[in-house]
N, C-alpha and C positions, 0 to 999 in steps of 0.2 A: 480551545474547543474538542481537540482530539481527546485529551485526559476524560472528559466527561462523556464521550462518545464511546471509547473503548480503553478502560485504564491501563489493561494487560499490554495492548498494541502500543500505547502511548509510553510505558515503562521500558519496553524493549527499544524502542526509539531513541529514548532519552539514553540508556545506558550505551547505546551505540554511538551517541553524540559525546559522551563524556570521556569515553574510553579509547584506546589506540586498538583498533580491530586488524591491524596489520597482521597476517597469518593466523587468523583467529577465527573468521568466519567465511564460508564458503559462499558467498551471495554473487548474484547479478542483477542487472536492472530489469528485473522480472516479479511477476507475483502469481499467485497460484489463486485461483476464485472459481467458485462453484457455480456454474450455471445450469438450472435444470436438470440437478442431481449429476452432473458431471464435472469433474475439475478440469480447468483449462489454464494454462499458462499466458498470460498476458504481459507483453513488454511495456515498460514504463517510459521507454523512449526507442525510437527506432534503431534496431538491431540490439537491443537491451540484453537479449539471451547471450551475446557474446563479450559484454561488457562486465567483467569483474568489479565488484565495490572493492574499493582501497581505501586507505585513510585520506588520500587525496581527493576522492571523489565522493565521500560519504555524506557531506551536507546536501550535495545534489541528490542522492539516493533516499535521503530522510525528507528531504522536501517533495519529491515526486512520490513517495509512499503515503504521506500526508494527504497530497492532492488526490490521489487515488482512493483512500479510503473516506476522504469526506465526499468527495464525488460519489462514490458507490453509493453511501447512506442516503445522499440526497436523491438519487436515481430511483432507489427502492420506494422511499416516501412518496416522491412525486407519482411514480407509477400506481402506488395504493390509493392516491388521491384522485387521480384520473379515472381509475376504476370505479371507485365509490361515487363520483360524480357522474359518470353514464348510468349507473345502477339506479 
């Protein structure tokens, strides 16, 4: 489903899955998202800002990123639906 929701995001995660990322990427278990025009960092798991993504834990990182992206899309759609309902 993610491939159809955000193809570029899907391709990035697919590349990460298919390649050895050791010493290539400087990632932690966080994601930056825009909320009311401000960029905020959100942890994908407790203490995520202090957990580097490695070859050993990249599967968990990918799973958490996919979950975050899909849930984020559903939240926005649900909020729009509720606003429209009340209007």
